[in-house]
DRENDO-1510 file (C-alpha; in Angstrom, 1 decimal, always signed):
<recs>
REC; n; res; u; v; w
REC; 1; MET; -32.3; -12.9; -0.8 .
REC; 2; ILE; -35.6; -11.0; -1.7 .
REC; 3; HIS; -35.9; -6.8; -1.6 .
REC; 4; SER; -39.4; -5.3; -1.5 .
REC; 5; THR; -39.8; -4.3; -5.0 .
REC; 6; ILE; -40.2; -6.9; -7.6 .
REC; 7; TYR; -39.3; -6.8; -11.0 .
REC; 8; LEU; -41.5; -7.9; -14.1 .
REC; 9; ARG; -40.5; -9.8; -17.2 .
REC; 10; MET; -39.7; -6.8; -19.9 .
REC; 11; ARG; -41.0; -9.2; -22.6 .
REC; 12; PHE; -43.9; -11.6; -21.0 .
REC; 13; PHE; -45.6; -12.3; -24.6 .
REC; 14; GLY; -43.5; -13.7; -27.6 .
REC; 15; LYS; -44.9; -14.9; -31.0 .
REC; 16; GLY; -47.9; -17.0; -31.1 .
REC; 17; SER; -51.1; -18.1; -33.1 .
REC; 18; GLY; -52.8; -14.3; -33.1 .
REC; 19; ARG; -56.5; -14.0; -31.5 .
REC; 20; GLU; -58.2; -16.7; -30.4 .
REC; 21; LEU; -61.4; -16.9; -28.1 .
REC; 22; GLY; -60.7; -19.0; -24.5 .
REC; 23; LEU; -63.0; -20.3; -21.8 .
REC; 24; VAL; -61.4; -20.2; -18.5 .
REC; 25; ILE; -63.0; -22.0; -15.8 .
REC; 26; ASP; -62.3; -21.9; -11.9 .
REC; 27; ILE; -63.7; -24.4; -9.3 .
REC; 28; GLY; -62.9; -23.3; -6.0 .
REC; 29; SER; -64.2; -24.5; -2.3 .
REC; 30; ALA; -66.9; -22.2; -2.3 .
REC; 31; SER; -67.6; -20.6; -5.8 .
REC; 32; VAL; -67.1; -21.7; -9.6 .
REC; 33; GLY; -65.9; -19.0; -11.7 .
REC; 34; ALA; -65.9; -18.3; -15.5 .
REC; 35; ALA; -64.9; -16.3; -18.3 .
REC; 36; LEU; -64.9; -15.7; -21.5 .
REC; 37; VAL; -61.2; -14.7; -22.4 .
REC; 38; LEU; -59.9; -13.2; -25.9 .
REC; 39; LEU; -56.4; -14.9; -26.5 .
REC; 40; ASP; -53.4; -13.3; -28.4 .
REC; 41; GLY; -50.0; -15.0; -28.1 .
REC; 42; GLU; -48.4; -12.0; -29.5 .
REC; 43; GLY; -49.8; -9.5; -27.0 .
REC; 44; ALA; -51.9; -9.0; -23.7 .
REC; 45; PRO; -55.3; -11.2; -23.8 .
REC; 46; GLN; -58.4; -9.3; -23.0 .
REC; 47; ILE; -61.0; -10.2; -20.7 .
REC; 48; ILE; -64.5; -10.1; -22.2 .
REC; 49; SER; -66.7; -11.7; -19.5 .
REC; 50; SER; -66.6; -12.9; -16.2 .
REC; 51; THR; -69.5; -14.1; -13.8 .
REC; 52; ARG; -69.2; -16.1; -10.4 .
REC; 53; HIS; -71.8; -18.5; -8.6 .
REC; 54; PRO; -71.3; -19.8; -5.2 .
REC; 55; ILE; -71.7; -24.0; -3.9 .
REC; 56; THR; -74.7; -23.6; -2.0 .
REC; 57; VAL; -74.5; -26.6; +0.7 .
REC; 58; SER; -76.1; -26.5; +4.3 .
REC; 59; VAL; -74.6; -27.4; +7.3 .
REC; 60; ASN; -75.1; -31.1; +7.1 .
REC; 61; ASP; -74.5; -32.3; +3.7 .
REC; 62; ASN; -72.2; -34.9; +2.9 .
REC; 63; GLN; -69.0; -34.7; +0.6 .
REC; 64; SER; -71.8; -35.9; -2.4 .
REC; 65; SER; -73.8; -33.5; -1.8 .
REC; 66; PHE; -71.1; -30.6; -1.7 .
REC; 67; PHE; -69.8; -32.3; -5.2 .
REC; 68; HIS; -72.8; -32.1; -7.1 .
REC; 69; ALA; -73.5; -28.7; -5.7 .
REC; 70; MET; -70.3; -28.1; -7.3 .
REC; 71; LEU; -71.5; -29.2; -10.3 .
REC; 72; SER; -74.7; -27.6; -10.2 .
REC; 73; SER; -72.9; -23.9; -9.9 .
REC; 74; LEU; -70.4; -25.4; -13.0 .
REC; 75; SER; -73.5; -25.2; -15.1 .
REC; 76; GLU; -74.6; -21.9; -14.2 .
REC; 77; VAL; -71.8; -20.2; -14.9 .
REC; 78; LEU; -71.3; -22.0; -18.3 .
REC; 79; ARG; -75.3; -21.0; -18.9 .
REC; 80; GLY; -74.1; -17.6; -18.2 .
REC; 81; VAL; -71.0; -17.7; -20.5 .
REC; 82; VAL; -73.3; -19.0; -23.4 .
REC; 83; GLU; -76.0; -16.7; -23.1 .
REC; 84; TYR; -74.2; -13.2; -22.2 .
REC; 85; GLY; -70.6; -14.1; -23.3 .
REC; 86; LEU; -71.1; -15.1; -26.5 .
REC; 87; SER; -72.9; -12.5; -27.5 .
REC; 88; THR; -70.9; -9.6; -26.7 .
REC; 89; LYS; -68.9; -7.5; -29.5 .
REC; 90; SER; -65.6; -9.1; -28.6 .
REC; 91; ALA; -67.1; -12.7; -28.9 .
REC; 92; ARG; -69.3; -11.9; -31.9 .
REC; 93; GLU; -66.2; -10.7; -34.0 .
REC; 94; ILE; -64.4; -14.0; -33.8 .
REC; 95; GLY; -67.1; -15.7; -35.2 .
REC; 96; SER; -66.3; -18.9; -33.0 .
REC; 97; ARG; -67.0; -20.9; -29.8 .
REC; 98; PRO; -63.7; -21.3; -27.9 .
REC; 99; SER; -61.2; -23.1; -29.2 .
REC; 100; HIS; -58.8; -23.4; -25.6 .
REC; 101; ILE; -60.2; -24.2; -22.2 .
REC; 102; LEU; -58.7; -23.9; -19.0 .
REC; 103; CYS; -60.3; -25.3; -16.1 .
REC; 104; SER; -58.1; -24.8; -12.8 .
REC; 105; LEU; -59.2; -27.0; -9.8 .
REC; 106; THR; -58.4; -25.3; -6.0 .
REC; 107; SER; -58.3; -27.3; -2.7 .
REC; 108; PRO; -60.8; -30.1; -2.2 .
REC; 109; TRP; -60.9; -30.8; -5.4 .
REC; 110; TYR; -57.5; -32.4; -6.0 .
REC; 111; ARG; -54.2; -33.4; -4.6 .
REC; 112; ALA; -50.5; -32.5; -4.9 .
REC; 113; GLN; -47.0; -33.8; -4.1 .
REC; 114; THR; -43.5; -32.6; -5.4 .
REC; 115; ARG; -41.3; -35.7; -5.8 .
REC; 116; VAL; -38.1; -36.4; -6.9 .
REC; 117; VAL; -36.6; -38.6; -9.1 .
REC; 118; ARG; -33.1; -39.8; -9.2 .
REC; 119; TYR; -31.4; -42.4; -11.5 .
REC; 120; THR; -27.5; -43.1; -11.8 .
REC; 121; GLN; -25.2; -45.5; -13.6 .
REC; 122; PRO; -21.5; -45.9; -13.3 .
REC; 123; GLU; -20.7; -44.8; -17.1 .
REC; 124; TYR; -21.5; -42.2; -18.7 .
REC; 125; PHE; -25.4; -42.5; -20.7 .
REC; 126; THR; -27.2; -39.5; -22.7 .
REC; 127; VAL; -30.2; -38.0; -21.8 .
REC; 128; THR; -33.8; -38.5; -24.0 .
REC; 129; PRO; -37.1; -37.6; -23.4 .
REC; 130; GLU; -37.6; -41.3; -23.7 .
REC; 131; LEU; -35.6; -41.6; -20.4 .
REC; 132; LEU; -37.3; -38.6; -18.2 .
REC; 133; ARG; -40.7; -39.7; -19.4 .
REC; 134; SER; -39.8; -43.7; -18.2 .
REC; 135; LEU; -38.7; -42.2; -14.6 .
REC; 136; LEU; -41.7; -40.4; -14.4 .
REC; 137; VAL; -44.1; -42.7; -15.3 .
REC; 138; GLN; -42.6; -45.2; -12.4 .
REC; 139; GLU; -43.5; -42.1; -9.7 .
REC; 140; VAL; -46.4; -41.2; -10.9 .
REC; 141; LYS; -47.6; -44.9; -10.4 .
REC; 142; ARG; -46.4; -45.1; -7.0 .
REC; 143; PHE; -48.4; -41.5; -6.4 .
REC; 144; GLN; -51.4; -42.7; -7.7 .
REC; 145; GLU; -50.9; -45.8; -5.3 .
REC; 146; SER; -50.4; -43.9; -2.4 .
REC; 147; ALA; -53.6; -41.5; -2.7 .
REC; 148; LEU; -55.5; -44.1; -3.6 .
REC; 149; LYS; -54.4; -46.0; -0.4 .
REC; 150; GLU; -55.5; -42.5; +1.6 .
REC; 151; GLU; -58.7; -42.2; -0.3 .
REC; 152; ARG; -59.7; -46.2; +1.0 .
REC; 153; ARG; -58.7; -45.2; +4.3 .
REC; 154; GLY; -61.4; -42.3; +3.9 .
REC; 155; ALA; -63.9; -44.3; +2.6 .
REC; 156; SER; -63.3; -43.7; -0.7 .
REC; 157; ASN; -62.4; -46.1; -3.8 .
REC; 158; SER; -62.5; -43.6; -6.6 .
REC; 159; GLU; -59.1; -44.0; -8.3 .
REC; 160; GLY; -57.1; -40.6; -9.1 .
REC; 161; TYR; -57.2; -38.9; -12.4 .
REC; 162; ILE; -53.3; -37.3; -13.1 .
REC; 163; ILE; -54.1; -33.8; -14.1 .
REC; 164; ASP; -50.4; -32.6; -13.6 .
REC; 165; SER; -47.3; -33.9; -14.3 .
REC; 166; THR; -44.8; -31.1; -15.0 .
REC; 167; THR; -40.9; -31.7; -14.4 .
REC; 168; ILE; -39.9; -28.2; -12.6 .
REC; 169; SER; -36.1; -28.8; -12.3 .
REC; 170; MET; -33.6; -30.8; -13.8 .
REC; 171; LYS; -29.8; -31.7; -12.8 .
REC; 172; LEU; -27.1; -33.7; -14.3 .
REC; 173; ASN; -24.5; -34.4; -12.1 .
REC; 174; GLY; -25.6; -32.3; -9.4 .
REC; 175; TYR; -25.6; -29.3; -11.5 .
REC; 176; GLN; -28.9; -27.9; -12.5 .
REC; 177; THR; -29.8; -27.1; -16.1 .
REC; 178; ALA; -32.6; -25.8; -18.4 .
REC; 179; GLU; -31.8; -28.1; -21.7 .
REC; 180; PRO; -31.2; -31.9; -20.1 .
REC; 181; PHE; -31.2; -33.6; -23.3 .
REC; 182; ASP; -28.8; -34.8; -25.6 .
REC; 183; ARG; -26.4; -34.7; -23.0 .
REC; 184; LYS; -23.7; -37.0; -21.0 .
REC; 185; THR; -23.8; -37.4; -17.7 .
REC; 186; LYS; -23.8; -40.2; -15.1 .
REC; 187; SER; -27.0; -38.9; -12.7 .
REC; 188; VAL; -30.4; -37.6; -13.2 .
REC; 189; GLU; -32.4; -35.5; -10.7 .
REC; 190; ALA; -35.6; -34.6; -11.7 .
REC; 191; THR; -37.8; -33.0; -9.6 .
REC; 192; ALA; -41.4; -32.8; -10.7 .
REC; 193; PHE; -45.1; -31.6; -9.3 .
REC; 194; LEU; -47.9; -34.1; -9.3 .
REC; 195; SER; -51.2; -34.2; -9.1 .
REC; 196; LEU; -54.5; -35.8; -9.0 .
REC; 197; ALA; -58.2; -35.4; -8.8 .
REC; 198; SER; -60.5; -38.3; -8.1 .
REC; 199; GLN; -62.2; -39.8; -11.7 .
REC; 200; GLU; -65.6; -39.1; -10.5 .
REC; 201; VAL; -64.7; -34.8; -10.2 .
REC; 202; ILE; -62.6; -35.3; -13.7 .
REC; 203; GLN; -65.7; -36.7; -15.6 .
REC; 204; GLY; -68.3; -34.8; -13.8 .
REC; 205; VAL; -66.5; -31.7; -14.8 .
REC; 206; GLU; -66.1; -32.6; -18.6 .
REC; 207; HIS; -69.3; -33.6; -18.6 .
REC; 208; ALA; -70.5; -30.2; -17.3 .
REC; 209; ILE; -68.8; -28.7; -19.8 .
REC; 210; SER; -69.7; -30.8; -23.0 .
REC; 211; LYS; -73.2; -29.6; -22.6 .
REC; 212; TYR; -72.1; -26.6; -23.7 .
REC; 213; PHE; -68.7; -26.8; -25.3 .
REC; 214; HIS; -66.6; -29.2; -27.2 .
REC; 215; THR; -63.9; -30.3; -24.9 .
REC; 216; GLU; -61.2; -31.4; -27.3 .
REC; 217; ASN; -59.2; -28.9; -26.5 .
REC; 218; LEU; -59.9; -28.7; -22.2 .
REC; 219; ARG; -56.9; -28.5; -20.1 .
REC; 220; ILE; -57.4; -29.3; -16.1 .
REC; 221; HIS; -54.8; -28.0; -14.1 .
REC; 222; SER; -54.5; -27.3; -10.2 .
REC; 223; PHE; -54.4; -23.7; -9.2 .
REC; 224; PRO; -50.9; -24.1; -7.3 .
REC; 225; LEU; -49.2; -25.5; -10.5 .
REC; 226; ILE; -50.9; -22.2; -12.7 .
REC; 227; ALA; -49.9; -19.4; -10.0 .
REC; 228; PHE; -46.7; -20.9; -9.3 .
REC; 229; THR; -46.0; -21.4; -13.4 .
REC; 230; LEU; -47.1; -17.5; -13.9 .
REC; 231; VAL; -45.1; -15.9; -10.8 .
REC; 232; ARG; -42.1; -17.5; -12.2 .
REC; 233; ASP; -42.3; -16.3; -15.2 .
REC; 234; LEU; -43.4; -13.0; -14.7 .
REC; 235; PHE; -40.9; -12.0; -12.4 .
REC; 236; ILE; -37.3; -11.9; -13.0 .
REC; 237; ASN; -35.7; -11.7; -9.6 .
REC; 238; VAL; -37.7; -13.9; -7.3 .
REC; 239; ASP; -36.9; -17.6; -7.0 .
REC; 240; ASP; -37.7; -18.2; -3.5 .
REC; 241; PHE; -41.3; -17.5; -2.5 .
REC; 242; LEU; -44.6; -18.4; -0.9 .
REC; 243; ILE; -47.9; -18.7; -2.5 .
REC; 244; LEU; -50.9; -17.9; +0.1 .
REC; 245; ASP; -54.7; -18.7; -1.9 .
REC; 246; VAL; -57.2; -17.8; +0.0 .
REC; 247; SER; -60.6; -18.3; -1.1 .
REC; 248; GLY; -64.4; -19.6; +0.6 .
REC; 249; GLU; -63.5; -22.8; +2.4 .
REC; 250; VAL; -59.5; -23.6; +2.2 .
REC; 251; ILE; -56.7; -21.9; +2.5 .
REC; 252; ASP; -53.7; -23.6; +0.1 .
REC; 253; LEU; -50.1; -22.1; +1.2 .
REC; 254; SER; -47.3; -23.3; -1.2 .
REC; 255; VAL; -43.4; -22.7; -0.5 .
REC; 256; VAL; -40.9; -22.5; -3.5 .
REC; 257; ARG; -37.4; -22.3; -3.1 .
REC; 258; GLY; -35.1; -22.2; -6.2 .
REC; 259; GLY; -38.0; -21.7; -8.4 .
REC; 260; ILE; -38.8; -25.3; -7.4 .
REC; 261; LEU; -42.6; -25.8; -5.9 .
REC; 262; GLU; -41.7; -28.1; -3.1 .
REC; 263; LYS; -44.9; -28.5; -1.1 .
REC; 264; THR; -48.2; -27.0; -0.6 .
REC; 265; VAL; -50.3; -27.6; +2.8 .
REC; 266; SER; -54.3; -26.8; +3.3 .
REC; 267; THR; -56.5; -25.4; +6.4 .
REC; 268; PRO; -60.5; -25.0; +6.5 .
REC; 269; LEU; -60.0; -21.5; +6.7 .
REC; 270; GLY; -61.6; -18.7; +4.3 .
REC; 271; ARG; -64.0; -16.1; +3.9 .
REC; 272; ASN; -66.8; -18.8; +4.6 .
REC; 273; SER; -65.9; -19.6; +8.2 .
REC; 274; ILE; -66.3; -16.2; +8.8 .
REC; 275; ILE; -69.9; -16.2; +7.6 .
REC; 276; ARG; -70.8; -18.9; +9.6 .
REC; 277; GLY; -69.0; -17.4; +12.7 .
REC; 278; VAL; -71.0; -14.4; +12.2 .
REC; 279; ALA; -74.4; -16.0; +11.7 .
REC; 280; GLU; -73.4; -17.9; +15.1 .
REC; 281; ALA; -73.0; -14.5; +16.9 .
REC; 282; PHE; -75.6; -12.9; +15.3 .
REC; 283; HIS; -78.1; -15.6; +15.5 .
REC; 284; MET; -79.3; -15.2; +12.0 .
REC; 285; ASP; -78.4; -17.2; +9.0 .
REC; 286; PRO; -76.0; -17.1; +6.4 .
REC; 287; GLU; -77.2; -14.6; +3.8 .
REC; 288; HIS; -78.2; -11.9; +6.6 .
REC; 289; ALA; -74.3; -12.6; +8.4 .
REC; 290; LEU; -73.2; -11.7; +4.5 .
REC; 291; SER; -74.9; -8.9; +4.7 .
REC; 292; LEU; -73.7; -7.4; +7.6 .
REC; 293; LEU; -70.0; -8.0; +7.0 .
REC; 294; ARG; -70.8; -6.1; +3.9 .
REC; 295; LEU; -72.1; -3.2; +6.2 .
REC; 296; TYR; -68.2; -4.1; +8.0 .
REC; 297; GLY; -66.3; -3.5; +5.2 .
REC; 298; SER; -67.8; -0.5; +3.8 .
REC; 299; GLY; -67.4; +0.9; +7.3 .
REC; 300; SER; -71.0; +1.3; +7.3 .
REC; 301; ALA; -71.9; -0.8; +10.6 .
REC; 302; GLU; -73.1; +0.1; +13.7 .
REC; 303; ARG; -70.2; +0.4; +16.3 .
REC; 304; SER; -71.7; -1.8; +18.8 .
REC; 305; VAL; -71.8; -5.0; +15.5 .
REC; 306; ILE; -68.2; -3.7; +14.5 .
REC; 307; GLY; -66.7; -4.4; +17.8 .
REC; 308; ARG; -68.5; -8.2; +17.8 .
REC; 309; ILE; -67.4; -9.0; +14.3 .
REC; 310; GLU; -63.8; -7.7; +15.2 .
REC; 311; LYS; -64.1; -10.6; +17.9 .
REC; 312; ILE; -64.6; -13.1; +15.3 .
REC; 313; LEU; -61.9; -11.7; +12.7 .
REC; 314; GLU; -59.3; -12.0; +15.9 .
REC; 315; LYS; -60.7; -15.7; +16.1 .
REC; 316; GLU; -60.3; -16.4; +12.1 .
REC; 317; VAL; -56.7; -14.1; +12.4 .
REC; 318; ALA; -55.4; -16.1; +15.1 .
REC; 319; SER; -55.9; -19.6; +13.7 .
REC; 320; PHE; -54.2; -18.3; +10.3 .
REC; 321; ASN; -51.6; -17.2; +12.6 .
REC; 322; THR; -51.2; -20.3; +14.1 .
REC; 323; PHE; -51.5; -22.5; +10.6 .
REC; 324; PHE; -48.5; -19.6; +9.0 .
REC; 325; GLY; -46.3; -20.7; +11.7 .
REC; 326; SER; -46.5; -23.8; +11.7 .
REC; 327; PHE; -45.8; -24.0; +7.6 .
REC; 328; ILE; -42.9; -21.3; +8.5 .
REC; 329; THR; -41.4; -23.6; +11.4 .
REC; 330; ASP; -41.4; -27.3; +9.5 .
REC; 331; ILE; -39.8; -24.8; +6.6 .
REC; 332; LYS; -37.0; -23.2; +9.0 .
REC; 333; ASN; -36.5; -27.5; +10.6 .
REC; 334; ARG; -35.6; -28.7; +7.2 .
REC; 335; HIS; -34.1; -25.8; +5.7 .
REC; 336; VAL; -32.5; -23.5; +7.9 .
REC; 337; GLY; -32.1; -20.0; +7.3 .
REC; 338; SER; -34.2; -20.6; +3.9 .
REC; 339; VAL; -37.4; -19.0; +4.7 .
REC; 340; PRO; -39.0; -16.8; +1.5 .
REC; 341; ARG; -39.9; -13.7; +2.3 .
REC; 342; ALA; -42.3; -12.6; -0.8 .
REC; 343; VAL; -45.9; -13.6; -0.6 .
REC; 344; PHE; -48.1; -14.0; -3.6 .
REC; 345; ALA; -51.6; -14.1; -2.1 .
REC; 346; THR; -55.0; -14.2; -4.0 .
REC; 347; LEU; -58.1; -13.4; -1.9 .
REC; 348; ASP; -61.8; -13.6; -2.3 .
REC; 349; GLU; -62.4; -9.5; -3.0 .
REC; 350; GLU; -65.1; -9.5; +0.0 .
REC; 351; LEU; -62.7; -10.7; +2.4 .
REC; 352; LEU; -59.8; -8.7; +1.5 .
REC; 353; ARG; -61.9; -5.8; +1.8 .
REC; 354; TRP; -63.1; -7.2; +5.6 .
REC; 355; LEU; -59.4; -7.9; +6.6 .
REC; 356; LEU; -58.7; -3.9; +5.6 .
REC; 357; ALA; -61.1; -3.0; +7.4 .
REC; 358; TYR; -60.2; -5.2; +10.7 .
REC; 359; PHE; -56.6; -4.3; +10.7 .
REC; 360; LYS; -57.5; +0.0; +9.7 .
REC; 361; LYS; -55.5; -0.1; +6.4 .
REC; 362; ASN; -55.5; +0.7; +3.1 .
REC; 363; ARG; -53.4; -2.2; +2.0 .
REC; 364; ILE; -52.1; -5.0; +3.0 .
REC; 365; ASP; -48.0; -5.1; +1.6 .
REC; 366; LYS; -46.3; -6.5; +4.6 .
REC; 367; VAL; -46.9; -9.3; +7.2 .
REC; 368; VAL; -44.6; -9.7; +10.5 .
REC; 369; PHE; -43.9; -12.9; +12.1 .
REC; 370; GLY; -41.7; -13.3; +15.1 .
REC; 371; ASP; -38.5; -11.7; +13.8 .
REC; 372; LEU; -39.1; -12.1; +10.2 .
REC; 373; THR; -41.5; -9.8; +7.8 .
REC; 374; PHE; -42.9; -10.5; +4.5 .
REC; 375; ASN; -43.8; -8.2; +1.4 .
REC; 376; VAL; -46.9; -9.4; +0.2 .
REC; 377; TYR; -48.5; -8.9; -3.1 .
REC; 378; LEU; -51.4; -9.4; -4.2 .
REC; 379; LEU; -52.0; -11.2; -7.6 .
REC; 380; GLY; -55.0; -9.0; -8.9 .
REC; 381; GLU; -55.8; -6.4; -11.4 .
REC; 382; GLN; -52.8; -3.6; -10.0 .
REC; 383; LEU; -50.1; -6.4; -10.6 .
REC; 384; PHE; -51.3; -7.7; -13.8 .
REC; 385; ALA; -52.8; -3.9; -15.4 .
REC; 386; SER; -49.8; -4.4; -18.1 .
REC; 387; TYR; -50.9; -7.8; -19.0 .
REC; 388; LEU; -54.5; -7.9; -19.3 .
REC; 389; GLY; -57.5; -6.2; -21.1 .
REC; 390; PHE; -60.6; -5.8; -19.9 .
REC; 391; THR; -64.3; -4.9; -21.8 .
REC; 392; LYS; -65.9; -2.2; -20.1 .
REC; 393; GLY; -67.7; -3.6; -16.7 .
REC; 394; VAL; -66.3; -6.8; -16.4 .
REC; 395; ARG; -65.8; -8.0; -12.8 .
REC; 396; ARG; -62.1; -8.2; -12.0 .
REC; 397; ASP; -61.8; -11.6; -10.8 .
REC; 398; PRO; -58.3; -12.5; -9.0 .
REC; 399; PHE; -58.5; -16.0; -10.2 .
REC; 400; ILE; -60.0; -15.4; -13.0 .
REC; 401; MET; -57.0; -12.7; -14.2 .
REC; 402; ILE; -54.2; -15.7; -13.1 .
REC; 403; GLU; -55.9; -18.6; -14.7 .
REC; 404; THR; -56.0; -16.2; -18.3 .
REC; 405; LEU; -52.8; -15.2; -18.3 .
REC; 406; PHE; -51.4; -18.9; -17.8 .
REC; 407; LEU; -53.6; -19.9; -20.6 .
REC; 408; ASN; -52.4; -16.9; -22.9 .
REC; 409; ASN; -48.6; -17.8; -22.1 .
REC; 410; ARG; -49.1; -21.7; -22.8 .
REC; 411; LEU; -50.0; -20.6; -26.8 .
REC; 412; ARG; -47.0; -18.6; -27.6 .
</recs>
């Protein structure tokens, strides 16, 4: 049972390799962010510069144009890191370029599945890393083949490049264990999270980064895995939860049960669909629509404008409720009585302000859906205050915060 209080781990950090410079890149559906961070394996990392640039596309742009617009935004933020981030006092004190680079991909730049691999024998055998690796190699190959078939149905022949192949749970003879190797068993059940991106995306991203930084220590992961890993490592009393990622063009919703990331689904909703709705309703371009929404979020819009904007928000909220309700119904149908009640959410900062204005609230901490009440925890500055530092004036970007903590924790 999930209570409304969650408990942070008393010791999230451990012994590490000291202070190093890192680069965090967040590639979303509507913008690209980048931050120069001071990593510390023995303590809290510090974000010393942060920038974000929109992915600018027109209504009639195709997938290829969208991809090249993303690469253009990526180059823009990397240029900003070089020109401004590396000139900061903290970066100069380290005296080097980033030694670790993390790039996070959100929808639609990746696809993912959680797969269960089973292996049984009539006689006892010893579990080894080599055995697990061979089982995962076969599963990865099947995942790539199924993804390629889907791409071809979509008129694309781009092969998939695996970015995540992570074992998140192991069972021996039906019992879960954190230390499976060198143990005797008759059966192995491994749950693995797999994700891939097209070779075009991976090669384009690597090429863009290589113009500014060495890429030997570049790691590319999907955002759901990053968020799942951070929540699992950070909160001690939450094994069942939902991860809600609301950004520009796409919402990702993941379910975690028993510490296993079971499923992630997406829907084309987000900040930009609201902007387009306002632009259409007021017969204006997206830039002016965004300005109008900012006035609304700050409480400065005229009363007649507020009513029209809230009709658009009502429609968007209804679409989200349909999506969320379908997801919850699916969980109920597959696992009776086991719907997680904790929701860890990342929201675009401006979108959050619009929603708070719409719901007439100072914060969003609970969501009621039918007979279920969900406790909402926003993954951002307030929750991470004890685990992150910021140079004065640095933007508080929730996605960058999550990715910085993930990278820092991998260096322990």
